[in-house]
KEMARLUM-239212 format. One record per residue: x, y, z of N, C-alpha, C in turn; residue in one letter. Coordinates in pm, 1 decimal, padded with zeros to 6 digits. Layout:
N
((X; Y; Z); (X; Y; Z); (X; Y; Z); 'A')
...
***
This chain:
95
((02608.1; -03591.1; 03739.4); (02491.8; -03524.1; 03772.7); (02516.8; -03377.6; 03712.7); 'M')
((02610.8; -03310.2; 03759.6); (02652.8; -03194.0; 03729.0); (02641.6; -03131.7; 03578.5); 'A')
((02718.3; -03210.9; 03525.8); (02709.0; -03212.5; 03371.6); (02579.3; -03208.9; 03322.2); 'L')
((02483.1; -03291.6; 03378.9); (02351.3; -03301.4; 03304.5); (02258.7; -03195.5; 03344.0); 'K')
((02261.8; -03140.9; 03471.0); (02218.4; -03006.4; 03521.1); (02271.0; -02906.0; 03444.4); 'E')
((02400.4; -02886.6; 03432.1); (02444.5; -02745.7; 03346.3); (02388.2; -02770.6; 03204.6); 'E')
((02386.1; -02875.7; 03142.7); (02327.0; -02902.5; 03000.3); (02179.3; -02849.0; 03014.6); 'F')
((02116.4; -02887.3; 03096.2); (01953.1; -02877.4; 03109.5); (01953.1; -02704.3; 03138.0); 'Q')
((02041.1; -02637.0; 03217.6); (02039.1; -02517.2; 03214.0); (02066.7; -02447.1; 03094.5); 'K')
((02179.1; -02485.4; 03019.3); (02189.2; -02412.3; 02881.4); (02092.1; -02420.2; 02790.9); 'Q')
((02011.2; -02553.5; 02815.0); (01906.2; -02573.7; 02700.4); (01783.6; -02456.8; 02752.8); 'L')
((01764.7; -02453.8; 02858.1); (01657.8; -02368.8; 02916.5); (01705.2; -02228.6; 02874.9); 'E')
((01846.6; -02176.8; 02915.6); (01877.0; -02037.5; 02850.3); (01850.3; -02001.8; 02720.3); 'N')
((01894.2; -02119.5; 02633.5); (01885.0; -02103.5; 02497.9); (01732.6; -02102.5; 02447.1); 'Q')
((01656.5; -02173.5; 02513.6); (01505.8; -02172.3; 02474.7); (01444.7; -02016.2; 02510.5); 'L')
((01497.9; -01982.0; 02630.2); (01456.2; -01871.4; 02666.8); (01498.6; -01741.0; 02577.4); 'A')
((01621.1; -01755.8; 02503.8); (01646.5; -01661.5; 02395.4); (01596.0; -01658.7; 02283.3); 'V')
((01560.3; -01784.6; 02247.8); (01498.9; -01802.9; 02120.9); (01353.6; -01765.2; 02102.6); 'W')
((01281.1; -01804.8; 02266.2); (01144.8; -01749.7; 02253.7); (01169.9; -01603.2; 02244.5); 'Q')
((01225.8; -01524.7; 02318.2); (01231.7; -01384.8; 02306.9); (01251.2; -01329.1; 02161.6); 'A')
((01361.8; -01394.2; 02101.0); (01371.7; -01382.3; 01960.7); (01248.3; -01393.5; 01851.5); 'Q')
((01175.9; -01479.4; 01892.7); (01075.0; -01514.1; 01828.6); (00956.6; -01410.8; 01863.9); 'I')
((00929.3; -01336.8; 01996.2); (00857.9; -01249.0; 02015.3); (00914.7; -01129.5; 01955.3); 'G')
((01013.3; -01098.6; 01941.8); (01067.2; -00978.8; 01849.7); (01039.1; -00969.8; 01729.7); 'E')
((01063.2; -01112.4; 01662.1); (01045.0; -01138.7; 01521.5); (00893.4; -01095.4; 01486.5); 'Y')
((00801.3; -01162.4; 01584.5); (00659.3; -01160.2; 01546.0); (00607.0; -00997.6; 01578.1); 'Q')
((00674.6; -00949.8; 01664.4); (00624.4; -00771.7; 01696.0); (00691.6; -00717.9; 01558.0); 'A')
((00788.9; -00735.2; 01482.5); (00826.4; -00687.2; 01381.2); (00740.8; -00727.2; 01272.2); 'R')
((00702.8; -00839.9; 01247.9); (00617.4; -00891.6; 01144.7); (00448.3; -00789.6; 01174.1); 'A')
((00411.6; -00773.9; 01305.0); (00282.7; -00743.1; 01307.9); (00297.2; -00559.5; 01257.6); 'A')
((00419.7; -00511.1; 01303.6); (00454.4; -00400.9; 01242.3); (00454.4; -00376.7; 01095.2); 'Q')
((00523.3; -00485.6; 01021.5); (00527.5; -00469.9; 00895.6); (00391.0; -00501.7; 00820.9); 'A')
((00314.6; -00572.3; 00881.9); (00171.2; -00590.8; 00825.6); (00109.9; -00456.0; 00859.4); 'Q')
((00116.5; -00385.6; 00970.8); (00047.9; -00287.6; 00968.0); (00081.9; -00188.8; 00872.6); 'T')
((00239.4; -00151.7; 00852.4); (00281.3; -00053.6; 00762.8); (00222.0; -00101.2; 00631.8); 'E')
((00236.5; -00226.7; 00589.7); (00163.1; -00257.5; 00461.9); (00055.2; -00241.5; 00453.4); 'A')
((-00028.7; -00242.2; 00549.1); (-00180.7; -00239.7; 00548.3); (-00208.9; -00075.5; 00533.8); 'R')
((-00121.9; -00010.6; 00587.3); (-00132.5; 00147.7; 00589.3); (-00102.6; 00191.4; 00439.3); 'A')
((00001.0; 00150.0; 00378.3); (00019.9; 00159.2; 00230.7); (-00062.6; 00107.0; 00147.9); 'N')
((-00151.6; 00010.1; 00168.8); (-00246.6; -00052.1; 00071.4); (-00352.7; 00062.2; 00111.2); 'Y')
((-00399.4; 00104.9; 00200.3); (-00511.7; 00178.1; 00217.3); (-00476.9; 00333.9; 00166.6); 'E')
((-00349.7; 00373.4; 00159.8); (-00308.8; 00498.7; 00127.9); (-00318.9; 00486.8; -00045.0); 'K')
((-00298.8; 00366.7; -00111.6); (-00300.7; 00363.6; -00266.9); (-00428.2; 00314.9; -00279.1); 'S')
((-00519.3; 00251.7; -00221.7); (-00656.1; 00215.4; -00248.9); (-00731.1; 00355.9; -00235.8); 'A')
((-00696.3; 00468.0; -00155.8); (-00757.3; 00592.5; -00133.5); (-00720.8; 00682.4; -00267.5); 'A')
((-00613.6; 00642.9; -00313.3); (-00540.6; 00724.6; -00444.8); (-00616.7; 00674.3; -00552.2); 'T')
((-00648.3; 00522.4; -00557.5); (-00717.9; 00512.4; -00666.5); (-00884.0; 00532.5; -00658.7); 'L')
((-00905.3; 00560.2; -00544.1); (-01068.0; 00577.4; -00536.5); (-01066.6; 00729.7; -00584.0); 'R')
((-00973.1; 00807.1; -00528.5); (-00971.9; 00964.6; -00580.6); (-00951.0; 00979.1; -00759.9); 'E')
((-00863.4; 00872.3; -00782.7); (-00859.8; 00885.5; -00957.1); (-01001.6; 00842.3; -01011.5); 'N')
((-01059.0; 00755.9; -00954.0); (-01200.2; 00700.6; -00998.6); (-01280.4; 00798.0; -00983.9); 'V')
((-01272.7; 00893.2; -00902.3); (-01374.9; 01039.7; -00872.3); (-01330.2; 01099.9; -00972.9); 'E')
((-01206.4; 01135.9; -00973.4); (-01185.3; 01256.2; -01081.8); (-01210.0; 01222.1; -01236.4); 'Q')
((-01205.0; 01088.1; -01256.4); (-01234.1; 01043.7; -01397.0); (-01377.7; 01049.8; -01416.3); 'T')
((-01460.5; 01040.3; -01314.4); (-01612.1; 01043.8; -01332.8); (-01628.5; 01167.8; -01361.4); 'R')
((-01586.1; 01266.7; -01280.4); (-01593.5; 01409.2; -01299.8); (-01554.0; 01439.9; -01451.5); 'K')
((-01445.5; 01419.8; -01473.5); (-01386.8; 01454.1; -01612.1); (-01512.4; 01392.6; -01712.0); 'L')
((-01558.1; 01280.8; -01691.9); (-01654.9; 01187.6; -01825.8); (-01771.9; 01266.8; -01792.1); 'L')
((-01820.8; 01323.5; -01665.1); (-01910.2; 01409.9; -01668.6); (-01952.8; 01536.5; -01751.9); 'S')
((-01808.9; 01584.9; -01741.6); (-01787.8; 01728.1; -01806.7); (-01779.0; 01714.9; -01962.3); 'Q')
((-01721.0; 01591.7; -01998.3); (-01688.4; 01563.8; -02142.5); (-01832.1; 01547.0; -02182.0); 'V')
((-01943.0; 01430.7; -02113.5); (-02063.7; 01431.1; -02135.9); (-02156.5; 01567.1; -02193.4); 'Q')
((-02120.0; 01641.8; -02102.9); (-02205.6; 01751.5; -02094.4); (-02193.2; 01851.6; -02195.3); 'Q')
((-02064.9; 01845.4; -02247.3); (-01992.6; 01973.1; -02343.8); (-02059.5; 01934.8; -02468.9); 'T')
((-02071.0; 02044.9; -02539.3); (-02141.0; 02043.0; -02689.2); (-01979.3; 02040.8; -02757.7); 'N')
((-02002.5; 02002.2; -02903.7); (-01886.4; 01965.1; -02985.0); (-01807.8; 02090.9; -03001.6); 'E')
((-01857.6; 02236.5; -03000.9); (-01786.1; 02355.2; -02990.2); (-01682.4; 02355.7; -02891.5); 'A')
((-01743.8; 02338.6; -02751.6); (-01662.1; 02358.3; -02633.2); (-01561.3; 02224.3; -02619.2); 'A')
((-01618.5; 02105.2; -02677.5); (-01516.9; 02021.4; -02659.5); (-01389.0; 02050.2; -02740.3); 'W')
((-01401.8; 02092.4; -02835.4); (-01288.3; 02128.5; -02938.4); (-01191.9; 02251.9; -02861.5); 'K')
((-01241.5; 02290.6; -02772.7); (-01164.0; 02408.5; -02690.6); (-01120.5; 02358.8; -02580.0); 'D')
((-01172.5; 02249.3; -02513.3); (-01128.9; 02153.3; -02405.8); (-01047.1; 02049.8; -02409.5); 'M')
((-01062.6; 01978.2; -02544.2); (-01005.8; 01860.7; -02593.5); (-00886.1; 01832.0; -02524.3); 'Q')
((-00753.5; 01909.3; -02544.6); (-00613.2; 01884.1; -02512.8); (-00621.0; 01889.0; -02341.5); 'S')
((-00675.9; 01987.4; -02308.5); (-00678.7; 02010.8; -02139.9); (-00743.4; 01891.1; -02078.1); 'A')
((-00842.9; 01823.0; -02132.2); (-00924.3; 01705.1; -02086.1); (-00805.7; 01562.5; -02111.7); 'T')
((-00759.5; 01569.4; -02241.2); (-00642.4; 01457.7; -02253.1); (-00555.4; 01454.8; -02163.7); 'Q')
((-00484.2; 01579.1; -02142.9); (-00389.2; 01588.1; -02024.5); (-00412.6; 01540.3; -01914.7); 'R')
((-00552.7; 01589.6; -01865.4); (-00606.6; 01562.2; -01716.6); (-00582.5; 01415.3; -01728.4); 'S')
((-00662.1; 01345.0; -01823.1); (-00664.0; 01203.0; -01815.8); (-00545.8; 01107.4; -01819.1); 'F')
((-00446.0; 01198.7; -01887.1); (-00293.4; 01110.0; -01904.7); (-00260.6; 01114.4; -01736.4); 'E')
((-00287.7; 01232.7; -01680.7); (-00216.3; 01252.5; -01527.5); (-00296.6; 01167.8; -01426.2); 'E')
((-00439.5; 01122.7; -01476.0); (-00510.1; 01032.9; -01380.2); (-00447.4; 00901.6; -01384.7); 'L')
((-00403.2; 00867.7; -01528.1); (-00361.7; 00733.3; -01557.1); (-00207.6; 00695.1; -01480.8); 'Q')
((-00135.8; 00819.7; -01489.4); (-00018.2; 00821.1; -01427.0); (-00025.7; 00770.2; -01309.4); 'K')
((-00144.9; 00848.0; -01225.0); (-00130.2; 00842.3; -01071.8); (-00183.0; 00693.2; -01043.1); 'G')
((-00298.5; 00654.8; -01140.3); (-00332.2; 00498.6; -01117.1); (-00227.1; 00425.1; -01126.9); 'W')
((-00127.2; 00432.7; -01219.5); (-00034.5; 00355.3; -01225.8); (00098.6; 00358.5; -01118.0); 'A')
((00088.9; 00473.6; -01050.0); (00188.8; 00483.8; -00953.0); (00106.5; 00401.1; -00820.4); 'A')
((-00008.6; 00445.0; -00805.3); (-00105.2; 00362.8; -00703.5); (-00078.5; 00219.7; -00701.8); 'A')
((-00106.0; 00137.9; -00825.7); (-00101.9; 00018.2; -00836.8); (00038.9; -00019.4; -00814.4); 'L')
((00138.8; 00051.4; -00851.8); (00254.5; 00016.0; -00809.6); (00297.3; -00013.4; -00680.9); 'G')
((00235.7; 00061.3; -00590.0); (00248.2; 00032.6; -00474.6); (00196.5; -00106.3; -00394.6); 'R')
((00126.2; -00178.7; -00488.0); (00066.2; -00282.5; -00461.2); (00140.5; -00415.0; -00465.1); 'F')
((00209.7; -00398.7; -00586.6); (00308.5; -00505.9; -00595.5); (00457.1; -00504.0; -00558.0); 'L')
***
C-alpha cells in the first residue's frame, strides 16, 4: 500500500507541476497574442496613414495644371515612392 500511495502522490505532484506549466504557457500565449495584436494595429495604422497621404497626393496632382505639374513631378514621384516603401514595410510586419 505504501508504494501505491507514494506513486499516487508522485502522480499528483507531477500533475500539479504540469498544470502550473500549462498556466504559464497560456499566459505567455495570451501575451504573445496581445503583442501580435498591437503590432498588427500599429501596422494597420501605418497603412491607413499611407492611404491618407496618397489620397492627399492624388488630390494635389488632380488640382495641378500642366505647367505646375512639370515643376512638382519629381517631388511628387519621390513622395509616392516613400509611401510605397512605407506600405511594404508595414505589410512586412504582417507576414
